[in-house]
C-alpha positions in Angstrom: 33.0 26.5 57.3 36.1 24.4 57.0 35.3 20.9 55.7 36.7 17.8 57.2 38.8 15.7 54.9 39.4 12.0 54.3 42.8 10.6 54.8 43.7 7.2 53.6 46.2 5.7 56.0 48.8 3.1 55.2 46.8 0.6 57.2 43.9 0.9 54.8 41.6 2.9 57.1 39.5 5.8 56.0 39.2 8.6 58.6 36.4 11.2 58.3 35.8 13.8 61.0 37.1 11.5 63.7 35.3 8.4 62.4 37.5 5.5 61.3 36.2 2.7 59.1 37.7 0.0 56.9 37.7 0.6 53.2 35.1 -2.1 52.3 36.0 -4.6 49.6 33.1 -7.0 49.9 30.0 -4.9 50.2 27.9 -7.2 48.1 28.7 -10.2 50.3 28.0 -8.1 53.5 24.6 -6.9 52.1 23.6 -10.4 51.1 24.7 -11.9 54.4 22.7 -9.2 56.3 19.7 -9.7 54.0 19.1 -6.0 53.8 20.4 -2.9 52.0 21.1 0.1 54.2 20.3 3.1 52.0 20.8 6.7 53.1 18.1 9.0 52.0 16.8 12.5 52.8 15.1 13.3 56.1 12.1 14.1 54.0 11.7 15.8 50.7 8.4 15.7 48.7 8.8 13.7 45.5 12.2 12.4 46.4 12.0 10.8 49.8 8.8 10.8 51.8 6.4 8.5 53.5 3.0 7.3 52.2 -0.1 7.0 54.3 1.1 3.7 55.6 4.4 5.1 56.7 6.5 3.5 53.9 9.3 5.5 52.4 8.8 6.2 48.7 10.0 8.7 46.1 12.4 9.2 43.3 15.5 8.6 45.5 13.9 5.8 47.5 13.0 4.0 44.2 16.7 3.7 43.5 17.2 2.1 46.9 14.5 -0.4 46.0 16.0 -1.0 42.6 19.4 -1.8 44.1 17.9 -4.1 46.7 16.0 -5.9 43.9 19.3 -6.4 42.0 21.4 -7.8 44.9 18.8 -9.4 47.1 16.0 -10.1 44.7 13.5 -8.2 46.8 12.9 -4.4 46.7 11.4 -4.4 50.2 14.7 -5.5 51.7 15.8 -1.9 52.4 16.6 -0.2 55.7 16.2 3.5 55.1 18.5 5.8 57.0 17.3 9.4 57.1 20.3 11.7 56.8 20.8 15.5 56.7 23.3 17.4 54.6 25.7 17.5 57.5 25.7 13.8 58.5 25.3 12.0 55.2 29.0 11.7 54.4 30.1 10.5 57.8 27.4 7.9 57.6 28.7 6.6 54.3 32.3 6.8 55.3 31.8 4.9 58.6 29.9 2.0 57.0 26.6 2.9 58.6 25.0 2.8 55.1 25.9 0.8 52.0 24.9 3.5 49.5 23.7 7.1 49.6 20.7 8.1 47.5 20.0 11.5 48.7 20.0 14.6 46.4 23.8 14.9 46.6 25.8 16.9 44.1 28.7 15.2 42.3 31.7 17.5 42.8 35.5 17.2 42.4 36.3 17.3 46.1 33.6 14.8 47.1 34.7 12.4 44.4 38.5 12.8 45.0 39.2 14.4 48.4 36.4 12.7 50.4 37.0 9.4 48.8 33.5 8.6 47.4 32.5 7.1 44.0 29.5 8.7 42.3 27.9 6.1 40.1 26.1 8.4 37.7 23.7 11.3 37.5 20.1 10.4 38.4 18.9 14.0 38.2 20.3 17.1 36.6 19.5 20.1 38.8 20.6 23.7 39.6 20.4 26.0 42.6 17.5 28.4 42.8 15.7 30.7 45.3 12.1 31.0 46.6 10.6 34.1 48.2 7.2 35.6 49.0 5.6 37.5 46.2 4.8 40.2 48.7 8.4 41.2 48.7 7.8 42.7 45.3 11.0 41.2 43.7 11.5 38.7 41.0 15.2 38.4 40.6 18.1 37.1 42.6 20.0 40.4 42.2 17.2 42.1 44.1 18.0 40.2 47.2 20.7 42.6 48.3 20.7 42.7 52.1 18.2 39.9 52.4 18.3 37.1 55.0 18.6 33.8 53.3 18.0 30.3 54.7 20.8 27.9 53.6 21.5 24.3 54.5 24.9 23.8 56.0 27.3 21.3 54.7 26.0 21.6 51.1 27.2 22.9 47.8 24.4 25.5 48.0 26.2 27.1 50.9 29.3 27.6 48.8 27.4 28.6 45.6 25.5 31.2 47.5 28.7 32.8 48.8 30.4 32.7 45.4 27.5 34.1 43.4 26.7 36.9 45.8 30.3 37.9 46.1 30.9 37.9 42.3 27.8 40.0 41.8 28.5 42.5 44.7 25.4 41.4 46.6 25.3 41.4 50.4 23.1 38.9 52.4 22.6 37.6 55.9 22.9 33.8 56.0 20.4 31.9 58.2 22.0 28.4 58.7 19.7 25.4 59.0 20.4 21.7 58.9 17.7 20.1 56.7 14.9 21.0 54.3 12.1 20.7 57.0 14.0 23.1 59.3 14.4 25.4 56.3 10.7 25.3 55.5 9.7 26.0 59.1 12.2 28.9 59.3 11.0 30.3 56.0 7.3 30.1 56.9 8.1 31.7 60.3 9.7 34.6 58.6 13.2 34.0 59.9 14.5 34.5 56.4 13.4 36.5 53.4 14.3 33.8 50.9 15.4 30.1 50.9 17.9 28.7 48.5 18.4 25.1 47.5 18.3 22.9 44.4 15.4 23.9 42.2 13.8 20.5 42.6 13.9 20.8 46.4 12.3 24.3 46.2 9.5 22.9 44.0 9.0 20.2 46.6 9.0 22.7 49.5 6.5 25.0 47.7 3.9 22.2 47.5 4.0 21.9 51.3 3.3 25.6 52.0 -0.2 26.7 53.1 -0.6 29.1 50.2 1.8 28.0 47.4 0.6 30.7 45.1 1.9 33.4 47.5 5.4 32.3 46.8 7.6 32.4 43.8 10.6 30.3 42.7 12.8 32.7 40.8 13.7 31.7 37.3 17.4 32.2 37.7 19.6 29.1 38.2 23.0 29.9 39.6 24.8 26.6 39.5 25.2 23.1 38.0 23.9 20.4 40.4 24.4 16.8 39.0 22.7 14.7 41.6 23.2 11.0 42.0 23.9 7.9 44.2 27.3 7.4 45.7 29.3 4.6 47.4 32.6 4.4 49.2 35.8 4.1 47.2 37.7 0.8 47.4 35.0 -1.7 46.3 34.9 -1.7 42.5 32.4 -4.6 42.3 29.9 -2.7 44.5 30.4 0.5 42.6 29.8 -1.4 39.3 26.6 -2.9 40.7 25.3 0.5 41.9 26.3 2.2 38.6 24.7 -0.4 36.3 21.5 -0.6 38.4 21.1 3.1 37.5 22.0 2.5 33.9 19.5 -0.3 33.6 16.7 2.2 34.5 17.8 4.6 31.8 18.4 1.9 29.1 15.1 0.3 29.9 13.3 3.5 29.1 15.2 3.9 25.9 14.4 0.3 24.8 10.7 0.6 25.8 11.1 -2.0 28.6 8.5 -1.2 31.4 7.4 -2.7 34.6 4.4 -4.1 32.7 6.2 -5.8 29.9 9.5 -6.8 31.4 8.5 -10.4 32.2 7.4 -11.0 28.7 10.4 -9.4 27.1 12.7 -11.4 29.4 11.7 -14.6 27.5 13.6 -13.2 24.5 13.2 -10.5 21.8 14.7 -9.6 18.4 16.8 -6.9 20.1 20.1 -8.3 21.3 20.7 -5.3 23.6 17.4 -6.0 25.4 18.2 -9.7 25.6 21.6 -9.0 27.2 20.2 -6.6 29.7 17.4 -9.0 30.7 19.6 -12.0 30.8 18.3 -14.2 28.0 21.6 -13.8 26.2 25.1 -13.3 27.5 26.4 -13.3 31.0 26.2 -9.7 32.2 24.8 -10.8 35.6 27.7 -13.1 36.2 30.2 -10.4 35.5 28.7 -8.4 38.4 28.4 -11.5 40.7 24.6 -11.4 40.3 21.9 -13.7 38.9 21.2 -13.5 35.2 17.8 -11.9 35.8 19.0 -9.2 38.1 17.9 -6.4 35.7 14.5 -8.0 35.3 13.9 -7.8 39.0 15.1 -4.1 39.0 12.6 -3.1 36.3 9.8 -5.2 37.7 10.3 -3.6 41.1 10.3 0.1 40.2 9.8 0.5 36.4 12.2 2.3 34.1 13.6 5.8 34.6 10.8 7.5 32.9 8.2 5.6 34.9 9.9 6.6 38.2 10.1 10.2 37.1 6.5 10.4 36.1 5.3 8.7 39.3 7.1 11.0 41.7 8.2 14.2 40.0 6.3 14.6 36.7 3.5 16.9 35.5 0.8 14.8 37.2 2.4 15.0 40.6 2.3 17.9 43.1 5.8 18.9 42.0 4.7 19.3 38.3 8.3 19.0 37.1 8.9 18.7 33.3 11.6 16.3 32.1 13.6 19.1 30.6 17.3 18.2 30.7 16.4 15.0 32.4 14.8 13.6 29.3 16.7 10.9 27.4 19.3 12.2 25.0 17.2 11.0 22.0 14.5 13.4 23.2 16.8 16.3 23.6 17.8 15.8 27.2 21.1 14.8 28.9 20.1 11.4 30.4 22.3 8.8 28.7 23.4 5.3 29.7 26.3 3.3 28.1 25.3 0.2 26.0 24.9 -3.1 27.7 27.3 -5.3 25.8 
């Protein structure tokens, strides 16, 4: 499928698939004036963006929305969640319908450069996998020759599937679907032999099946999928705020700052890095155009990166995901945030 492209016109407008919107340069002021952060999330994905019994949106990606709202509005509840599919997420961001996208989106060259978005960091390192019924009697991707495969349109998984199967001489019948729920329904109904998506999404989908043990997520990973929040290009201040909100979550875990102890540590510690982050020393908040205690409010609202992971994705959740490459660098993982100085 040919993808629509951004074109930055001389008049400063961004055009995306027929949608024209101004390249924002004052997003912080707009969000504060509105009193709400418009955050794009998944249409529903266990662990990442889902509703609790009271109908509130929660999850790993939703937690970032709350963290950013806490940073810029001082209140993590001031979020308007906009549910977006793989197909409509980029037009929504380009047009200004949302202020930030926090929806399992892969950082790629074309999305960063050609589509005119700014990825603010990697919140979750993932890779593309496959799930199929054990009754098929196969356990490897290469055994899917001739199989029908459910695939979300407008995603990197669509392109990865085509590349991998062509390079390995495997034929398949694509069954296009729009979002994870449609894929789950199609897969359960037998419209496709297998479903391919990010491994984390497959783990989430498996928990929703009537008999999870009758299905297997293949061990092979066929791609690199660095997932993270993104904003429109053209507003460096907003990109910095979004980026350093994510960095605060990672640094807080490294420094041992938690939701439970952040208020006490904010009064001052022997660690200058913690003091700068929490605002008792220096002027990092002012550099961003925020209050000195912006990071305190972020951590108090959602906890640190490790707390968020354990609450929504970790071994004690239905997804039962291990930290793996998403552990901090000091623990052998890839998660790493620059110093706050």
